[in-house]
C-alpha positions in Angstrom: 19.7 -23.0 7.7 21.5 -20.8 10.3 20.3 -20.6 13.9 19.2 -17.0 13.3 17.2 -18.0 10.2 15.5 -20.8 12.2 14.6 -18.4 15.0 13.3 -15.9 12.5 11.0 -18.4 10.9 9.8 -19.7 14.3 8.9 -16.2 15.6 7.5 -15.1 12.3 5.1 -18.1 12.3 3.9 -17.2 15.8 3.6 -13.4 15.3 1.9 -13.5 11.9 -0.8 -15.6 13.6 -1.2 -13.2 16.5 -4.2 -11.2 15.4 -4.1 -9.0 18.5 -0.5 -8.0 17.9 -1.2 -7.3 14.3 -4.2 -5.1 15.1 -2.1 -3.0 17.6 0.6 -2.4 15.0 -1.7 -1.6 12.2 -3.7 0.8 14.3 -0.5 2.6 15.3 0.9 2.8 11.8 -2.5 3.8 10.4 -2.5 6.9 12.6 1.1 7.6 11.6 0.3 7.4 7.9 -2.4 10.0 8.2 0.0 12.4 10.0 2.8 11.7 7.6 0.8 12.4 4.5 -0.4 15.7 5.9 3.2 16.8 6.6 4.4 15.6 3.2 1.7 17.8 1.6 3.1 20.8 3.3 6.4 20.5 1.3 6.3 22.7 -1.8 7.9 19.8 -3.7 8.3 16.5 -1.7 10.0 14.6 -4.5 12.4 17.5 -5.1 13.2 17.5 -1.4 13.9 13.8 -1.5 16.2 14.3 -4.5 18.1 17.1 -2.8 18.5 15.0 0.4 19.9 12.1 -1.6 22.4 14.4 -3.3 23.6 15.9 0.0 24.0 12.4 1.5 25.8 11.2 -1.6 28.2 14.1 -1.3 28.8 13.4 2.4 29.2 9.6 2.1 31.3 9.6 -1.0 33.7 12.2 0.6 33.4 10.8 4.1 37.2 11.0 4.9 37.3 14.7 4.1 34.1 15.6 6.1 35.1 13.4 9.1 38.5 15.1 9.3 36.8 18.6 9.2 34.3 17.6 11.8 36.9 16.2 14.2 39.3 19.2 13.8 36.5 21.6 14.8 35.5 19.5 17.8 39.0 19.1 19.1 39.7 22.8 18.8 36.9 23.4 21.4 38.2 20.7 23.8 36.1 17.7 22.8 37.9 14.4 23.1 37.4 12.3 19.9 37.8 8.5 19.9 37.8 6.2 16.8 36.4 2.7 17.2 36.8 0.2 14.4 34.6 -2.4 16.0 31.8 -2.7 18.6 34.3 -4.2 21.0 36.6 -1.2 20.7 33.7 1.2 21.2 32.6 -0.6 24.4 36.1 -0.7 25.8 36.6 3.0 25.1 33.4 3.9 26.9 34.2 1.6 29.8 37.6 3.2 30.2 36.1 6.6 30.3 33.7 5.3 33.1 36.7 3.8 35.0 38.7 7.0 34.7 35.8 9.0 36.2 35.1 6.4 38.8 31.5 6.6 37.8 28.8 4.3 39.2 25.6 5.7 37.7 24.8 6.4 34.0 21.9 8.1 32.4 21.4 7.3 28.7 19.3 8.9 26.0 18.1 7.1 22.8 21.0 5.8 20.7 20.6 2.9 18.2 24.3 2.7 17.9 24.4 1.7 21.6 21.9 -1.0 20.9 24.0 -2.1 17.9 27.0 -2.8 20.0 25.1 -4.0 23.1 26.5 -1.2 25.3 24.1 -1.6 28.1 25.0 -5.2 28.6 28.7 -4.4 28.8 28.1 -1.6 31.3 25.8 -3.6 33.5 28.3 -6.5 33.5 30.9 -4.0 34.8 28.6 -3.3 37.8 27.2 0.0 36.6 23.6 1.2 36.9 22.4 2.3 33.4 19.0 3.9 33.0 17.4 4.6 29.6 15.5 7.9 29.7 13.6 7.9 26.4 10.1 6.9 27.5 9.8 4.0 25.0 13.3 2.8 25.7 12.7 3.0 29.5 9.6 0.9 29.1 11.3 -1.9 27.1 14.3 -1.7 29.5 12.0 -2.5 32.4 10.7 -5.4 30.3 14.2 -6.6 29.6 13.5 -6.4 25.8 15.2 -4.8 22.9 13.5 -1.9 21.1 10.7 -3.0 18.9 11.1 -0.2 16.3 13.9 2.3 15.4 11.6 5.3 16.3 8.8 3.7 18.4 10.6 1.3 20.8 7.4 0.2 22.7 4.8 0.5 19.9 3.8 -3.1 20.4 2.5 -2.5 23.9 -0.9 -1.2 25.1 -1.5 1.4 27.8 -2.8 -1.4 30.0 0.4 -3.4 29.6 2.5 -0.4 30.4 0.4 0.4 33.5 0.8 -3.2 34.7 4.6 -2.9 34.1 4.8 0.3 36.1 2.8 -1.2 38.9 5.1 -4.2 39.1 8.4 -2.4 38.6 7.8 1.1 40.0 5.0 0.5 42.5 2.7 3.0 40.8 -1.1 3.1 40.9 -3.0 1.6 37.9 -4.0 4.0 35.2 -4.8 4.1 31.4 -4.1 7.8 31.1 -1.1 8.3 28.8 -0.2 11.6 30.4 -0.2 10.0 33.9 1.9 7.1 32.7 4.4 9.6 31.3 4.4 11.5 34.6 5.1 8.3 36.5 8.2 7.6 34.4 9.2 11.3 34.6 9.2 11.3 38.4 11.5 8.2 38.5 13.8 9.5 35.8 14.3 13.1 37.2 16.0 11.6 40.2 18.3 9.6 38.0 19.5 12.7 36.2 20.5 14.4 39.4 22.6 11.4 40.6 24.2 10.4 37.2 27.9 10.6 36.9 27.9 10.2 33.1 25.4 11.0 30.4 25.5 8.9 27.1 23.8 10.1 23.9 23.6 9.2 20.3 23.5 11.7 17.4 21.1 12.2 14.5 23.4 14.3 12.4 27.0 15.6 12.6 27.9 18.9 10.9 31.3 19.0 9.3 31.3 22.7 8.6 30.8 23.7 12.3 32.0 20.6 14.2 28.6 20.1 15.9 26.2 17.3 16.4 22.4 17.6 16.2 20.1 15.6 18.4 16.4 15.4 17.6 13.9 14.3 20.3 10.3 14.8 21.5 10.8 14.6 25.3 13.8 16.7 26.2 15.6 13.8 27.9 18.7 14.1 25.7 19.0 17.8 26.7 19.0 16.8 30.4 21.4 13.9 29.7 23.9 16.5 28.2 23.3 19.3 30.6 23.3 17.7 34.1 26.1 15.0 34.4 29.6 16.3 34.5 30.8 14.0 31.7 29.0 13.5 28.4 29.7 10.6 26.0 28.3 10.5 22.4 28.4 7.3 20.4 27.7 7.9 16.7 28.1 6.0 13.4 30.6 7.7 11.0 27.9 7.9 8.3 26.0 10.6 10.3 28.0 13.4 8.8 26.4 16.2 6.8 28.6 18.8 5.0 26.9 22.1 6.0 24.9 23.6 8.8 22.3 24.7 6.2 21.6 21.1 5.4 19.7 20.8 8.6 17.0 23.1 7.2 16.0 20.2 5.0 16.9 17.2 7.1 15.3 18.2 10.4 11.7 18.7 9.0 12.3 15.7 6.7 13.2 13.5 9.7 10.2 14.7 11.7 7.8 14.1 8.7 8.9 10.6 8.0 9.8 9.6 11.5 6.7 10.7 13.5 4.5 12.7 11.1 5.4 16.0 12.7 6.1 19.3 11.1 9.2 19.6 13.3 10.3 17.6 16.3 9.8 19.2 19.7 13.5 19.5 20.6 16.4 20.0 18.1 19.6 20.7 19.9 23.1 21.4 18.6 26.2 20.5 20.7 29.7 21.9 19.8 31.9 21.1 22.7 32.1 20.9 26.5 31.2 23.8 28.7 33.2 26.9 27.7 34.3 29.7 30.0 31.3 31.9 30.9 28.7 29.2 30.0 26.2 28.2 32.7 25.5 24.6 31.7 26.7 21.7 29.7 29.2 18.9 30.6 32.7 19.7 31.9 34.1 17.0 29.6 32.7 15.6 26.4 33.8 12.5 24.5 32.7 11.5 21.0 33.2 7.9 19.9 33.1 7.5 16.2 31.9 4.0 15.3 32.9 2.1 12.1 31.7 -1.4 12.9 31.8 -2.6 9.2 30.5 0.7 7.8 33.7 1.3 5.8 33.2 -2.2 4.3 29.7 -1.1 3.1 31.3 2.2 1.9 33.6 0.1 -0.3 30.6 -1.5 -2.0 29.7 0.9 -4.7 26.6 -1.0 -5.5 25.0 -0.7 -2.0 26.9 2.3 -0.6 23.8 4.4 -0.6 22.5 2.3 2.4 24.8 4.6 4.4 22.5 7.5 3.5 19.9 6.2 6.0 18.8 8.9 8.5 17.0 6.2 10.8 13.6 7.7 10.3 11.9 4.2 10.3 9.7 5.1 7.4 10.5 1.9 5.5 9.5 -0.2 8.5 6.2 1.6 8.7 5.2 0.7 5.1 6.7 -2.8 5.0 4.0 -5.6 4.8 6.5 -8.1 6.3 7.3 -5.9 9.3 3.6 -5.2 9.9 2.9 -8.9 10.2 5.9 -10.4 11.9 6.9 -7.4 14.1 10.2 -5.9 15.1 11.5 -8.4 17.6 11.2 -11.3 15.1 14.1 -9.9 13.1 16.4 -10.7 16.1 18.7 -7.7 15.3 19.1 -4.0 16.1 17.9 -2.7 12.8 14.6 -4.4 11.6 12.5 -3.9 8.5 13.8 -3.2 5.0 16.8 -1.1 6.0 17.8 -3.7 8.6 17.5 -6.5 6.1 19.8 -4.6 3.8 22.5 -3.5 6.3 22.5 -6.4 8.9 24.1 -8.8 6.5 26.9 -6.2 6.0 27.2 -5.5 9.7 26.9 -9.1 11.1 27.7 -11.5 8.3 26.0 -12.3 5.0 25.6 -16.1 5.4 24.2 -15.9 8.9 21.7 -13.1 8.1 20.9 -13.7 4.4 17.4 -14.9 5.4 16.4 -11.3 6.2 16.9 -10.3 2.6 14.5 -13.1 1.6 11.9 -11.8 4.1 10.5 -9.4 1.6 7.7 -9.3 -0.9 9.9 -6.9 -3.1 6.8 -4.7 -3.4 9.1 -1.6 -3.5 7.1 0.4 -0.9 10.3 0.9 1.1 12.2 2.4 -1.8 9.2 4.6 -2.7 8.9 6.0 0.8 12.6 6.4 1.7 13.2 10.2 2.1 16.8 9.9 0.9 15.9 7.5 -2.0 17.9 4.4 -0.9 17.2 1.7 -3.5 16.2 -0.7 -0.8 14.3 -3.4 -2.6 17.0 -3.8 -5.2 19.6 -4.0 -2.5 17.6 -6.9 -1.0 17.8 -8.7 -4.4 21.5 -7.9 -4.5 22.0 -9.5 -1.1 20.2 -12.6 -2.2 22.4 -12.8 -5.3 25.6 -12.3 -3.2 24.5 -14.9 -0.7 24.0 -17.5 -3.4 27.3 -16.7 -5.0 29.1 -16.8 -1.8 27.8 -20.1 -0.4 24.9 -21.5 -2.5 22.7 -24.2 -1.0 23.0 -27.4 -3.0 19.3 -27.9 -3.8 18.7 -24.2 -4.4 21.6 -24.2 -6.9 20.3 -27.3 -8.5 16.8 -25.8 -8.8 18.0 -22.6 -10.4 20.2 -24.5 -12.8 17.3 -26.7 -13.9 15.0 -23.7 -14.3 17.7 -21.9 -16.4 18.2 -24.9 -18.6 14.5 -25.3 -19.3 13.8 -21.5 -19.6 16.5 -21.1 -22.2 15.0 -23.8 -24.5 11.6 -22.9 -26.0 10.6 -26.5 -26.7 11.3 -27.7 -23.2 9.6 -24.6 -21.8 6.5 -25.4 -23.8 6.4 -28.9 -22.4 7.0 -27.6 -18.9 4.0 -25.3 -19.2 1.7 -28.2 -20.3 3.0 -30.4 -17.5 2.4 -27.6 -15.0 -1.2 -27.3 -16.2 -1.7 -31.0 -15.8 0.1 -31.1 -12.4 -1.8 -28.2 -10.7 -5.0 -30.3 -10.0 -2.7 -33.0 -8.5 -1.0 -30.5 -6.3 -4.3 -29.4 -4.9 -5.1 -33.0 -3.9 -1.8 -33.4 -1.9 -1.7 -29.8 -0.6 -0.5 -29.7 3.0 0.1 -33.5 3.2 3.3 -35.4 3.6 3.3 -36.0 -0.2 3.4 -32.3 -0.9 7.0 -31.3 -1.9 6.3 -27.6 -1.3 4.3 -28.1 2.0 6.2 -25.4 3.9 5.1 -22.9 1.2 1.6 -24.2 0.2 0.2 -24.8 3.7 -0.4 -21.0 3.9 -0.8 -20.2 0.2 -2.6 -21.2 -2.9 -1.0 -21.4 -6.3 -2.6 -19.0 -8.7 -4.8 -20.8 -11.2 -3.1 -21.2 -14.6 -4.9 -19.7 -17.6 -6.3 -22.0 -20.3 -3.7 -20.7 -22.6 -0.5 -18.6 -22.3 -0.3 -15.1 -23.8 2.1 -16.5 -26.4 -0.4 -19.1 -27.4 -3.2 -16.5 -27.4 -1.1 -14.3 -29.7 -0.2 -17.1 -32.0 -3.8 -18.4 -32.4 -5.0 -14.9 -33.3 -2.0 -14.0 -35.4 
């Protein structure tokens, strides 16, 4: 078992037994589901919208080279400086070099999961820079020295009281349980940071090849200030964010709002097409875009799981996943949690070290059913399991499957095994949870389903 798998099991055991934590998450997600269902019902044909979104993303991802070249050419024509980063290390070094060239000391940063993916904040802070997250949820977890709990709701695991105590300790504010007042406390601190920042760093929700523009979706307006006030803007985005046409946003913006937060449309949807042009009153004097690969082209080369690159990071699959609801986002130990994280993390960070995430699933299919771009998530989890076993099978696991296959392919042996199983189940109940139980790790929290008195095959045979 890898260190990552051992840590996952340890944290999962603790979090699944934390009833207070589970209540907080279920309450939050219960409210989300009500709002999401109302917004879905407003679509004339929700399933048709999903199908169209899947087709558009298929076109973009399967012709990614063409659309990326078109996107970059339009950007560079307006003075944007585009950088290509094959790895996270390269992306960090590119951004650090931009900071050095500008002799910057203070950085304001809006929400960007790609930055979390490459641990950008750690690299900037080690270089002696002051980096402040300005998304409210990200700002809260940064003060707690934690990673985001959820792709969309970074601090959903915290109560108002816990946030109030954090602000009292870190910001010297007065205690309050009023959400609006807590927001205003953070706003007063962050507004000063905008005015003194040398560089603003953003992510991107979508990149439009047709016009050479990025689209940023947010609810607080912090990304707009990040782009408008500092003289230099840096955008870090994964290469899979590209959409072919501007008109595609008419579908993707309301779809992202519906599945991400249960809104009809997100409060702020902003397009950026280049640095400040002559005659314009705001915007950065210089804009850099860093296009991040970081194993995405390897996933692109996998025709079986390529559609995982369709993901629009709405977090809907996390919200319906029974595993995520019980073990929580931090248990996964990686940037992308839940079903989509369990599919793509083995591609991004190594299959053998992270294969346990693909096993952390009930395979109920709720993730696939809810995905707005129809990624075949639960089948991809099965494919990851298969690939992990093929690549480096565990000895006892391989032995068990070979034995099962040998018996299952021989009707006479299968019949004997069924009878032995029926005889052995009462014995298993006697030793359950003890040192004599060979399946103790599994049975200490579960009961085997009772076997029927006769199998369906026997029932059918007896009744002809």
